[in-house]
SEMIDREN-455815 format. One record per residue (C-alpha): residue in three letters; y, z, x. Coordinates in Angstrom, 1 decimal. Example, Ala and Ser with C-alpha at 12.3 -4.5 7.8 and 13.67 -1.06 7.14 Angstrom:
BEGIN
+------+--------+--------+--------+
! code !     yy !     zz !     xx !
+------+--------+--------+--------+
!  ALA !   -4.5 !    7.8 !   12.3 !
!  SER !   -1.1 !    7.1 !   13.7 !
+------+--------+--------+--------+
% end
This chain:
BEGIN
+------+--------+--------+--------+
! code !     yy !     zz !     xx !
+------+--------+--------+--------+
!  MET !  -22.1 !   15.1 !  -37.4 !
!  ILE !  -24.9 !   12.9 !  -37.4 !
!  MET !  -22.9 !    9.7 !  -37.9 !
!  THR !  -20.8 !   10.6 !  -35.2 !
!  GLN !  -23.7 !   11.2 !  -32.8 !
!  PHE !  -25.1 !    8.1 !  -34.0 !
!  THR !  -21.9 !    6.3 !  -33.2 !
!  ARG !  -21.3 !    7.5 !  -29.6 !
!  HIS !  -25.0 !    7.0 !  -28.8 !
!  SER !  -24.4 !    3.2 !  -30.1 !
!  LEU !  -21.3 !    2.6 !  -28.1 !
!  LYS !  -23.1 !    3.5 !  -24.8 !
!  PHE !  -26.0 !    1.4 !  -25.6 !
!  ILE !  -23.4 !   -1.5 !  -26.0 !
!  SER !  -21.4 !   -0.5 !  -23.3 !
!  PHE !  -24.8 !   -0.5 !  -21.0 !
!  LEU !  -26.0 !   -4.0 !  -22.5 !
!  ALA !  -22.4 !   -5.5 !  -22.0 !
!  PHE !  -22.3 !   -4.5 !  -18.2 !
!  SER !  -26.1 !   -5.4 !  -17.9 !
!  GLY !  -25.3 !   -9.0 !  -19.2 !
!  GLY !  -22.2 !   -9.3 !  -17.6 !
!  LEU !  -23.9 !   -8.8 !  -14.3 !
!  THR !  -26.6 !  -11.3 !  -15.1 !
!  LEU !  -24.2 !  -13.8 !  -15.9 !
!  LEU !  -21.9 !  -13.2 !  -12.9 !
!  LEU !  -25.2 !  -13.5 !  -10.5 !
!  ASN !  -26.4 !  -16.5 !  -12.3 !
!  GLY !  -22.7 !  -18.0 !  -12.2 !
!  SER !  -22.5 !  -16.9 !   -8.4 !
!  LEU !  -25.8 !  -19.0 !   -7.7 !
!  ALA !  -24.5 !  -22.2 !   -9.7 !
!  ALA !  -21.4 !  -22.1 !   -8.0 !
!  GLN !  -23.1 !  -22.7 !   -4.8 !
!  SER !  -22.9 !  -26.4 !   -5.3 !
!  THR !  -18.9 !  -26.3 !   -5.9 !
!  SER !  -17.8 !  -23.5 !   -3.4 !
!  SER !  -18.7 !  -22.6 !   -0.1 !
!  PRO !  -17.3 !  -19.5 !    1.7 !
!  VAL !  -13.9 !  -19.4 !    3.2 !
!  THR !  -14.1 !  -18.4 !    7.2 !
!  ASN !  -12.8 !  -15.1 !    8.2 !
!  THR !   -9.6 !  -14.8 !   10.1 !
!  PRO !   -9.6 !  -12.3 !   12.9 !
!  ILE !   -7.4 !   -9.1 !   12.3 !
!  ALA !   -5.3 !   -9.9 !   15.3 !
!  GLN !   -4.1 !  -13.1 !   13.7 !
!  PHE !   -2.4 !  -11.4 !   11.0 !
!  ASN !    1.3 !  -10.8 !   11.8 !
!  TRP !    3.4 !   -7.9 !   10.5 !
!  VAL !    4.7 !  -10.4 !    7.3 !
!  LYS !    1.1 !  -11.2 !    6.6 !
!  ALA !    0.1 !   -7.5 !    6.7 !
!  ILE !    3.0 !   -6.5 !    4.4 !
!  VAL !    2.0 !   -9.3 !    1.8 !
!  LEU !   -1.7 !   -8.1 !    2.3 !
!  GLY !   -0.9 !   -4.7 !    1.5 !
!  MET !    1.4 !   -5.3 !   -1.5 !
!  VAL !   -1.4 !   -7.3 !   -2.8 !
!  GLN !   -4.2 !   -4.3 !   -2.2 !
!  GLY !   -1.8 !   -2.0 !   -3.5 !
!  LEU !   -0.8 !   -3.8 !   -6.7 !
!  THR !   -4.2 !   -4.9 !   -7.6 !
!  GLU !   -6.2 !   -1.8 !   -6.5 !
!  PHE !   -5.2 !    0.1 !   -9.7 !
!  LEU !   -4.5 !   -2.7 !  -12.2 !
!  PRO !   -7.9 !   -3.7 !  -13.6 !
!  ILE !   -7.7 !   -7.2 !  -12.0 !
!  SER !   -9.7 !   -6.8 !   -8.8 !
!  SER !   -8.3 !   -6.0 !   -5.4 !
!  THR !  -11.1 !   -7.6 !   -3.6 !
!  ALA !  -10.7 !  -11.0 !   -5.6 !
!  HIS !   -7.0 !  -11.2 !   -4.8 !
!  LEU !   -7.4 !  -10.3 !   -1.3 !
!  LYS !   -9.6 !  -13.3 !   -1.0 !
!  VAL !   -7.9 !  -15.6 !   -3.4 !
!  VAL !   -4.0 !  -14.9 !   -2.3 !
!  PRO !   -4.6 !  -15.4 !    1.7 !
!  VAL !   -6.8 !  -18.0 !    0.9 !
!  ILE !   -4.2 !  -19.9 !   -1.3 !
!  LEU !   -1.2 !  -19.2 !    1.5 !
!  GLY !   -3.5 !  -20.7 !    4.4 !
!  TRP !   -4.1 !  -17.5 !    5.8 !
!  GLY !   -7.9 !  -17.4 !    5.5 !
!  ASP !  -10.1 !  -14.8 !    4.5 !
!  PRO !   -9.2 !  -11.3 !    5.8 !
!  GLY !  -12.4 !  -10.5 !    5.7 !
!  VAL !  -14.3 !   -7.0 !    4.2 !
!  ALA !  -13.0 !   -4.8 !    7.2 !
!  PHE !   -9.5 !   -5.3 !    7.2 !
!  THR !   -9.6 !   -5.5 !    3.1 !
!  ALA !  -11.3 !   -1.7 !    3.0 !
!  VAL !   -9.1 !   -0.2 !    6.1 !
!  ILE !   -5.8 !   -1.1 !    4.1 !
!  GLN !   -7.5 !    0.9 !    1.0 !
!  LEU !   -6.6 !    3.8 !    2.9 !
!  GLY !   -2.9 !    3.4 !    1.9 !
!  SER !   -4.0 !    3.1 !   -1.7 !
!  ILE !   -6.3 !    6.6 !   -1.3 !
!  ILE !   -3.2 !    8.5 !    0.2 !
!  ALA !   -1.0 !    7.2 !   -2.8 !
!  VAL !   -3.6 !    8.3 !   -5.4 !
!  LEU !   -4.0 !   11.8 !   -3.4 !
!  SER !   -0.4 !   12.1 !   -3.5 !
!  TYR !    0.0 !   11.2 !   -7.5 !
!  PHE !   -3.1 !   13.0 !   -8.7 !
!  TRP !   -2.7 !   16.4 !   -5.9 !
!  SER !   -1.9 !   18.7 !   -8.9 !
!  ASP !   -4.9 !   17.4 !  -10.8 !
!  LEU !   -7.3 !   17.7 !   -7.6 !
!  SER !   -5.9 !   21.1 !   -7.2 !
!  GLN !   -6.7 !   22.5 !  -10.3 !
!  ILE !   -9.9 !   20.8 !  -10.2 !
!  THR !  -11.0 !   22.2 !   -7.3 !
!  ARG !   -9.7 !   25.8 !   -8.0 !
!  GLY !  -11.5 !   25.5 !  -11.2 !
!  MET !  -14.5 !   24.6 !   -9.9 !
!  ILE !  -15.0 !   27.5 !   -7.1 !
!  LYS !  -13.9 !   29.9 !  -10.0 !
!  ALA !  -16.6 !   28.7 !  -12.4 !
!  ILE !  -19.0 !   28.9 !   -9.3 !
!  ARG !  -17.9 !   32.3 !   -8.7 !
!  GLN !  -18.3 !   33.0 !  -12.3 !
!  SER !  -21.4 !   31.3 !  -13.0 !
!  ASP !  -19.6 !   29.6 !  -15.7 !
!  TYR !  -21.0 !   26.2 !  -15.5 !
!  GLN !  -19.5 !   25.1 !  -18.9 !
!  SER !  -16.1 !   25.2 !  -17.4 !
!  HIS !  -14.1 !   21.8 !  -18.1 !
!  GLU !  -13.1 !   21.6 !  -14.1 !
!  PHE !  -16.7 !   22.4 !  -12.9 !
!  ARG !  -17.8 !   19.8 !  -15.4 !
!  LEU !  -15.2 !   17.1 !  -14.2 !
!  ALA !  -15.8 !   17.9 !  -10.7 !
!  VAL !  -19.9 !   17.5 !  -11.1 !
!  GLY !  -19.0 !   14.4 !  -13.1 !
!  ILE !  -17.2 !   12.7 !  -10.4 !
!  GLY !  -19.4 !   13.6 !   -7.7 !
!  LEU !  -22.4 !   12.1 !   -9.5 !
!  GLY !  -20.0 !    9.4 !  -10.7 !
!  THR !  -20.1 !    8.2 !   -6.9 !
!  LEU !  -23.4 !    8.2 !   -6.1 !
!  PRO !  -24.3 !    4.6 !   -7.6 !
!  ILE !  -21.8 !    2.8 !   -5.7 !
!  LEU !  -22.8 !    4.9 !   -2.3 !
!  VAL !  -26.6 !    3.8 !   -2.8 !
!  LEU !  -25.9 !    0.2 !   -4.0 !
!  GLY !  -23.0 !   -0.5 !   -1.4 !
!  LEU !  -25.7 !    0.9 !    1.6 !
!  LEU !  -28.3 !   -1.3 !    0.0 !
!  MET !  -25.8 !   -4.3 !    0.2 !
!  LYS !  -24.9 !   -3.6 !    3.7 !
!  VAL !  -28.4 !   -3.4 !    4.9 !
!  LEU !  -30.3 !   -6.2 !    2.8 !
!  ILE !  -26.9 !   -8.8 !    2.7 !
!  ALA !  -26.7 !  -10.5 !    6.1 !
!  ASP !  -22.9 !  -11.1 !    7.1 !
!  LEU !  -21.7 !   -9.8 !    3.8 !
!  ASP !  -18.4 !  -11.1 !    4.9 !
!  ASN !  -19.6 !  -14.9 !    4.5 !
!  SER !  -22.3 !  -14.4 !    2.0 !
!  ARG !  -22.2 !  -16.5 !   -1.5 !
!  LEU !  -21.4 !  -13.1 !   -3.3 !
!  ARG !  -17.6 !  -13.6 !   -1.7 !
!  SER !  -17.5 !  -17.3 !   -2.7 !
!  MET !  -14.5 !  -18.4 !   -5.0 !
!  GLY !  -17.0 !  -19.5 !   -8.0 !
!  ALA !  -18.5 !  -16.0 !   -8.1 !
!  ILE !  -14.8 !  -14.3 !   -7.9 !
!  ALA !  -14.1 !  -16.8 !  -11.0 !
!  VAL !  -17.0 !  -16.1 !  -13.1 !
!  ALA !  -16.7 !  -12.3 !  -12.3 !
!  SER !  -13.2 !  -12.5 !  -13.4 !
!  ILE !  -14.2 !  -14.1 !  -16.8 !
!  VAL !  -17.0 !  -11.6 !  -17.6 !
!  MET !  -14.8 !   -8.9 !  -16.8 !
!  ALA !  -12.5 !   -9.9 !  -19.2 !
!  LEU !  -14.4 !  -10.5 !  -21.7 !
!  LEU !  -16.2 !   -7.2 !  -21.6 !
!  LEU !  -12.1 !   -5.4 !  -21.5 !
!  ALA !  -11.6 !   -7.3 !  -24.7 !
!  LEU !  -15.0 !   -6.2 !  -26.2 !
!  ALA !  -14.2 !   -2.5 !  -25.3 !
!  GLU !  -10.8 !   -2.7 !  -26.9 !
!  LYS !  -12.2 !   -3.8 !  -30.0 !
!  LEU !  -15.2 !   -1.4 !  -30.4 !
!  GLY !  -13.3 !    1.6 !  -28.7 !
!  THR !  -11.6 !    4.2 !  -30.7 !
!  HIS !   -9.3 !    5.3 !  -28.1 !
!  LYS !   -9.1 !    8.8 !  -29.5 !
!  ARG !  -10.8 !   11.1 !  -26.6 !
!  ASP !   -8.3 !   13.0 !  -24.3 !
!  PHE !   -8.4 !   14.3 !  -20.8 !
!  GLU !   -9.5 !   17.6 !  -21.6 !
!  GLN !  -12.6 !   16.1 !  -23.9 !
!  LEU !  -14.0 !   14.4 !  -20.8 !
!  ARG !  -17.8 !   15.3 !  -20.3 !
!  LEU !  -20.2 !   15.4 !  -17.5 !
!  GLN !  -21.7 !   12.4 !  -18.9 !
!  ASP !  -18.5 !   10.4 !  -19.1 !
!  GLY !  -18.6 !   10.5 !  -15.2 !
!  ILE !  -21.9 !    9.3 !  -14.7 !
!  LEU !  -21.5 !    6.3 !  -17.1 !
!  MET !  -18.3 !    5.3 !  -15.4 !
!  GLY !  -19.8 !    6.0 !  -12.0 !
!  LEU !  -22.5 !    3.3 !  -13.0 !
!  ALA !  -19.9 !    0.8 !  -14.3 !
!  GLN !  -17.8 !    1.6 !  -10.5 !
!  SER !  -21.0 !    0.1 !   -8.7 !
!  LEU !  -20.7 !   -3.2 !  -10.2 !
!  ALA !  -17.3 !   -3.4 !   -8.1 !
!  LEU !  -19.2 !   -4.1 !   -5.3 !
!  ILE !  -18.9 !   -7.6 !   -6.6 !
!  PRO !  -15.9 !   -9.4 !   -5.6 !
!  GLY !  -14.1 !  -10.0 !   -8.7 !
!  VAL !  -15.1 !   -7.3 !  -10.8 !
!  SER !  -12.6 !   -4.6 !  -10.0 !
!  ARG !  -13.4 !   -1.2 !   -9.2 !
!  SER !  -10.2 !    0.4 !  -11.7 !
!  GLY !  -11.5 !   -2.9 !  -14.2 !
!  SER !  -15.1 !   -1.7 !  -14.8 !
!  THR !  -14.3 !    2.1 !  -15.1 !
!  ILE !  -11.3 !    1.5 !  -17.5 !
!  THR !  -13.6 !   -0.7 !  -19.4 !
!  ALA !  -16.1 !    1.8 !  -19.5 !
!  GLY !  -14.0 !    4.3 !  -20.3 !
!  LEU !  -12.7 !    2.2 !  -23.5 !
!  PHE !  -16.5 !    1.9 !  -24.5 !
!  ILE !  -16.6 !    5.6 !  -24.7 !
!  ASN !  -13.8 !    6.2 !  -26.8 !
!  LEU !  -11.5 !    7.3 !  -24.2 !
!  GLU !   -7.8 !    7.2 !  -24.7 !
!  ARG !   -6.4 !    4.2 !  -22.6 !
!  ALA !   -4.3 !    6.2 !  -20.4 !
!  THR !   -7.2 !    9.0 !  -20.1 !
!  ALA !   -9.5 !    6.2 !  -18.9 !
!  ALA !   -7.3 !    5.1 !  -16.3 !
!  ARG !   -6.5 !    8.8 !  -15.0 !
!  PHE !  -10.3 !    9.4 !  -14.7 !
!  SER !  -11.0 !    5.9 !  -13.4 !
!  PHE !   -8.5 !    6.9 !  -10.4 !
!  LEU !  -10.0 !   10.5 !   -9.7 !
!  LEU !  -13.2 !    9.1 !  -10.1 !
!  GLY !  -12.5 !    6.3 !   -7.4 !
!  ILE !  -11.3 !    8.6 !   -4.8 !
!  PRO !  -14.4 !    9.4 !   -3.3 !
!  ALA !  -15.5 !    5.8 !   -3.2 !
!  ILE !  -12.3 !    4.3 !   -1.8 !
!  THR !  -12.0 !    7.0 !    0.8 !
!  LEU !  -15.7 !    6.4 !    2.1 !
!  ALA !  -15.7 !    2.6 !    2.3 !
!  GLY !  -12.2 !    3.0 !    4.0 !
!  LEU !  -13.4 !    5.3 !    6.7 !
!  VAL !  -16.6 !    3.2 !    7.5 !
!  GLU !  -14.9 !    0.2 !    8.0 !
!  LEU !  -12.0 !    1.9 !    9.8 !
!  LYS !  -15.0 !    3.1 !   11.9 !
!  GLU !  -15.9 !   -0.5 !   12.7 !
!  VAL !  -12.5 !   -1.9 !   13.5 !
!  LEU !  -12.3 !    1.2 !   16.1 !
!  GLU !  -15.2 !   -0.1 !   17.6 !
!  ILE !  -14.1 !   -3.3 !   18.1 !
!  GLY !  -11.2 !   -1.8 !   20.6 !
!  LEU !   -7.8 !   -0.3 !   19.7 !
!  SER !   -6.0 !   -3.5 !   21.1 !
!  PRO !   -1.8 !   -3.6 !   20.1 !
!  GLU !   -2.9 !   -6.9 !   18.0 !
!  ILE !   -5.3 !   -5.1 !   16.0 !
!  ILE !   -3.5 !   -2.2 !   15.6 !
!  PHE !    0.0 !   -2.9 !   14.5 !
!  PRO !   -1.3 !   -5.3 !   11.2 !
!  VAL !   -3.7 !   -2.3 !   10.3 !
!  ILE !   -0.9 !    0.2 !   10.4 !
!  VAL !    1.6 !   -2.1 !    8.7 !
!  GLY !   -1.0 !   -2.8 !    6.0 !
!  VAL !   -2.1 !    0.7 !    5.3 !
!  ILE !    1.5 !    1.7 !    5.0 !
!  SER !    2.5 !   -1.3 !    2.5 !
!  SER !   -0.7 !   -0.6 !    0.6 !
!  GLY !    0.2 !    3.1 !    0.2 !
!  ILE !    4.0 !    2.2 !   -1.5 !
!  PHE !    2.6 !   -0.5 !   -3.6 !
!  SER !   -0.4 !    1.6 !   -5.0 !
!  TYR !    1.6 !    4.8 !   -5.8 !
!  LEU !    3.8 !    2.6 !   -7.9 !
!  ALA !    1.2 !    0.7 !   -9.5 !
!  ILE !   -0.4 !    4.1 !  -10.7 !
!  ALA !    2.4 !    5.4 !  -11.8 !
!  TRP !    3.3 !    1.9 !  -13.7 !
!  LEU !   -0.3 !    1.7 !  -15.1 !
!  ILE !   -0.6 !    5.3 !  -16.6 !
!  ARG !    3.1 !    4.8 !  -18.5 !
!  TYR !    2.1 !    1.7 !  -19.5 !
!  LEU !   -1.4 !    2.5 !  -21.4 !
!  GLN !    0.4 !    5.4 !  -23.0 !
!  LYS !    2.0 !    3.1 !  -25.7 !
!  ARG !    0.5 !   -0.2 !  -25.1 !
!  ASP !   -3.4 !   -1.9 !  -24.9 !
!  THR !   -5.0 !   -3.6 !  -22.3 !
!  TRP !   -4.9 !   -7.3 !  -23.6 !
!  VAL !   -2.5 !   -8.3 !  -21.1 !
!  PHE !   -5.2 !   -7.8 !  -18.6 !
!  VAL !   -7.7 !   -9.8 !  -20.6 !
!  TRP !   -5.4 !  -13.0 !  -20.7 !
!  TYR !   -4.6 !  -12.5 !  -17.0 !
!  ARG !   -8.1 !  -12.3 !  -15.8 !
!  LEU !   -9.5 !  -15.3 !  -17.9 !
!  GLY !   -6.5 !  -17.4 !  -16.6 !
!  PHE !   -7.4 !  -16.2 !  -13.1 !
!  GLY !  -10.8 !  -16.8 !  -13.3 !
!  VAL !  -10.7 !  -20.3 !  -15.4 !
!  LEU !   -7.7 !  -21.5 !  -12.7 !
!  ILE !  -10.1 !  -20.9 !   -9.9 !
!  LEU !  -12.9 !  -22.6 !  -11.5 !
!  GLY !  -10.9 !  -25.4 !  -12.3 !
!  SER !   -9.4 !  -25.8 !   -8.6 !
!  LEU !  -13.2 !  -25.8 !   -7.7 !
!  LEU !  -14.3 !  -28.6 !  -10.3 !
!  PHE !  -11.3 !  -30.7 !   -9.8 !
!  PRO !  -10.2 !  -30.3 !   -6.6 !
!  ARG !   -8.4 !  -33.3 !   -6.4 !
!  TYR !   -6.2 !  -32.6 !   -9.2 !
+------+--------+--------+--------+
% end
């Protein structure tokens, strides 16, 4: 029993060190990248036609829940295609399609957790599994909310900041690939959904806050944290998606408010609606596929993909003529 507790605490400590070290490397890499990369100018939403909106919605949907970073791909893919950076606002708004998808897919789980939480409060049964899950999700959402607000206040012109540079995205992708590989090696992958605890929500919530840095990946950071604390791969993904519902929803609504303040001209409404629908369809497909995939397989395919993604971006920055 003592050895089990020691191992558990050791893994948590290793997880904390890994994420802290990864974040430090990322920030250092972002600063170093200033000499080799510069922010890409944002493209106004009105300039995205329905084809571009569908493609961006597809990119958002497929990468929001796969541990490869939707923000990074929504930054890189349109730049490669010559469309420019769609910006934080458009990226966050089309996340509403992803939230509709995850709510639809996990409606049964959400209903069970809500009913169980209400029953636990009425009966003062605060050790109830559903109550602890609900509180864990709530507490796990706080770090990303607080840090998100601080970034909006402290970082002027976030859309064009160095934090969203191609160099920073590349370094983040590589760092998170290495952390995911470490989690695969160190985790036992034995704890199922019924064994989730309150502290799991807090730990994965802290990891989720790193996703404010483009290239980290919200699902990637939380699934990695889940593996570090010995969750089954499919359980880590399932809880990651549930944990992300409040954060994704609030981010989308805040940015939607900003888009509405710009004015609801047809040129803006149309690409936003098309992007949201496309995002919702591909998000649902990605969720269903990933959970089935992780029930039988490991995450190494995502480790290699993220390494390759980051290395290719760095290569294009260091050797632009080749």
